[in-house]
C-alpha positions in Angstrom: 0.0 0.0 0.0 1.5 3.4 -1.0 1.9 6.1 1.5 -1.1 8.3 2.0 -0.6 11.9 0.8 -2.3 13.1 4.0 0.4 11.6 6.2 2.5 14.7 6.9 -0.6 16.8 7.5 -2.1 14.7 10.2 -1.0 14.8 13.9 -0.9 11.0 14.1 1.0 10.7 10.8 -1.7 8.2 9.7 -0.2 5.7 12.1 -3.5 3.8 12.3 -4.3 4.1 8.6 -6.0 1.1 6.9 -7.5 0.6 3.5 -10.9 1.5 5.1 -9.8 5.0 6.2 -12.6 7.2 4.9 -10.2 10.0 4.0 -7.9 7.7 2.1 -10.9 6.3 0.2 -12.0 9.8 -0.6 -8.6 10.4 -2.2 -7.9 7.0 -3.7 -11.1 5.1 -3.9 -11.7 1.6 -2.6 -9.4 0.2 -5.3 -6.6 2.7 -4.7 -6.9 3.9 -8.3 -9.9 6.2 -8.3 -11.1 8.9 -6.0 -9.8 12.4 -6.3 -6.3 11.2 -7.3 -7.7 8.9 -9.9 -9.8 11.8 -11.3 -6.7 13.8 -11.8 -5.3 11.4 -14.3 -2.0 11.1 -12.4 0.0 8.1 -13.7 0.1 5.2 -11.2 3.9 5.5 -10.7 3.5 8.9 -9.2 0.6 8.3 -6.8 1.7 8.7 -3.2 4.7 10.9 -4.0 5.0 14.1 -2.0 7.8 16.6 -1.5 9.0 14.7 1.5 9.3 11.2 0.0 10.1 12.2 -3.6 13.0 10.3 -5.1 14.2 13.6 -6.7 14.5 15.4 -3.4 18.1 14.6 -2.7 19.5 15.4 -6.2 17.5 18.6 -6.4 17.8 19.7 -2.7 17.9 23.5 -3.4 14.8 23.4 -5.6 13.0 21.3 -3.0 13.8 23.8 -0.3 12.2 26.5 -2.4 9.2 24.3 -3.1 8.6 23.8 0.6 7.8 27.5 0.8 5.8 27.4 -2.5 3.3 24.8 -1.3 2.5 27.0 1.7 0.9 29.4 -0.8 -1.6 26.7 -1.8 -3.7 27.5 1.4 -4.7 30.8 -0.2 -7.1 28.9 -2.5 -9.3 27.8 0.5 -8.7 30.8 2.8 -10.0 33.4 0.4 -6.6 35.1 0.1 -6.7 37.2 -3.1 -2.9 37.0 -3.5 -2.1 35.0 -6.6 -0.5 31.5 -6.5 2.3 31.6 -9.0 2.8 29.0 -11.8 6.0 27.1 -12.2 8.0 26.0 -15.3 10.3 23.1 -14.5 12.8 22.2 -17.1 16.2 20.6 -17.9 18.0 19.7 -21.1 18.6 16.2 -19.7 15.6 13.9 -19.3 15.1 11.9 -16.1 16.2 14.7 -13.6 13.0 14.5 -11.6 10.8 17.2 -13.3 7.7 15.0 -13.7 8.2 13.4 -10.3 8.4 16.8 -8.7 5.4 18.2 -10.6 3.4 15.1 -9.5 4.4 15.7 -5.9 3.1 19.2 -6.2 -0.1 17.9 -7.6 -0.5 15.5 -4.7 0.3 18.3 -2.2 -2.4 20.4 -3.8 -5.0 17.6 -3.6 -4.2 17.0 0.1 -4.3 20.6 1.1 -7.5 21.2 -0.9 -9.2 18.2 0.7 -8.2 19.1 4.3 -8.9 22.8 3.7 -12.4 22.1 2.5 -13.2 19.9 5.5 -11.8 22.6 7.9 -14.1 25.2 6.3 -17.1 22.9 6.4 -17.2 22.7 2.6 -17.5 19.9 0.2 -14.1 18.9 -1.2 -13.8 19.2 -5.0 -14.1 15.9 -6.8 -11.4 17.0 -9.3 -9.2 19.6 -7.6 -6.2 19.0 -9.9 -5.5 17.6 -13.4 -2.4 15.9 -14.8 -2.2 16.8 -18.5 0.3 14.9 -20.6 0.8 17.3 -23.6 2.6 14.7 -25.7 0.0 12.1 -25.2 -2.8 14.7 -25.8 -1.2 15.7 -29.1 -0.9 12.1 -30.2 -4.6 11.5 -29.4 -5.6 14.6 -31.2 -3.6 13.7 -34.4 -5.0 10.2 -34.5 -8.6 11.4 -33.9 -8.4 14.0 -36.7 -6.7 11.6 -39.2 -9.3 8.9 -38.6 -12.3 11.3 -38.2 -13.1 9.8 -34.8 -15.9 12.1 -33.7 -16.3 10.3 -30.3 -12.6 10.7 -29.5 -12.7 14.3 -30.5 -15.7 14.8 -28.2 -13.6 13.2 -25.3 -10.7 15.5 -26.2 -13.1 18.5 -26.0 -14.2 17.4 -22.6 -10.5 17.0 -21.5 -9.8 20.6 -22.7 -12.7 21.9 -20.6 -11.4 20.0 -17.5 -7.9 21.4 -18.0 -9.3 24.9 -18.3 -11.3 24.8 -15.2 -9.4 22.6 -12.7 -8.0 24.6 -9.8 -4.5 23.2 -10.4 -3.0 21.6 -13.5 0.3 19.9 -14.3 1.2 20.2 -18.0 3.8 17.5 -18.6 6.3 17.5 -21.5 5.3 20.7 -23.2 7.1 21.5 -26.4 8.5 18.0 -27.0 7.8 18.2 -30.7 6.4 20.5 -33.4 2.7 21.1 -33.3 0.0 21.9 -35.8 -1.8 25.3 -35.7 -5.0 23.7 -34.6 -3.3 21.9 -31.7 -1.6 25.2 -30.7 -5.0 26.9 -30.7 -6.4 24.3 -28.2 -3.3 24.6 -26.0 -3.6 28.4 -26.1 -7.3 28.2 -25.1 -6.4 26.2 -22.0 -3.5 28.3 -20.9 -5.1 31.6 -21.8 -8.2 30.7 -19.7 -6.1 29.6 -16.7 -3.8 32.6 -16.8 -6.7 35.1 -17.2 -8.3 33.6 -14.2 -5.2 33.4 -12.0 -5.2 29.6 -11.8 -1.8 28.0 -11.0 -0.2 25.7 -13.6 3.0 23.7 -13.4 4.7 22.9 -16.7 7.6 20.4 -17.3 9.8 20.5 -20.4 13.2 19.7 -21.8 13.4 23.2 -23.2 13.9 26.6 -21.5 10.7 28.7 -21.3 11.9 31.2 -23.9 12.0 28.4 -26.5 8.2 28.1 -26.3 8.0 31.2 -28.5 9.4 29.2 -31.4 8.0 25.8 -30.5 4.6 27.2 -30.3 4.3 31.0 -31.0 5.0 34.3 -29.2 1.4 34.7 -28.1 1.3 31.4 -26.3 4.8 31.9 -24.8 3.7 35.3 -23.5 0.8 33.6 -21.7 2.9 30.8 -20.3 5.4 33.2 -18.7 2.8 35.4 -17.0 3.1 35.1 -13.2 5.3 32.0 -13.8 8.6 31.1 -12.1 11.2 29.2 -14.3 13.1 26.5 -12.4 16.0 24.8 -14.0 16.8 21.2 -12.9 20.4 20.0 -13.0 22.2 16.7 -13.2 21.9 13.6 -15.3 19.1 11.1 -15.7 18.1 9.1 -12.6 15.6 7.0 -14.4 15.5 3.4 -13.2 16.9 4.3 -9.7 13.5 4.8 -8.0 
């Protein structure tokens, strides 16, 4: 059983946690694959990862110290603080340096804080407080659907776009990994523009620096991505296979 993402937030550190814990079920479902974490679309390999137990923590110690302060700003969402929660752009030239792991940890931290914050306020926790959006996978789905005239899949893609626009917190994984069509860029811009205009925090991961998005996509989308966004460069070589 993976570690519950609520562990560090509870006074007993979930010492008596079982698979029947109502809070864990609310987050993971009875099968450990659904609930609010399942609704996010987070890949199974990253469920249960937090900033404290992340395998990237040691190699990226300075970044993780900064992120410890960053996640404290998440409480603004439930406390009514009007100060904006910034977006992050995590990148490195080398793959496997912990960008996606770190972004996933941030997504889990958001879900945990949103859930506990809602309960504290006597509110109903959101069923989908965060979304993991694989940009590369999304582009592949879109290209296949348009080539095959798959109207049903295009409808699903449209629903996914709306979910990514409106979710309180989104991770965009692998942005800019390959050239994109004008129509795909327009969809991506619609998501990012909506989120930026409404002050909704977004975490991006990429193998390219943020300024390169002006040529991978276009200047308009790049301008939106960098608005209220902190660029964070990961260092080191690939650590894949060491988890």
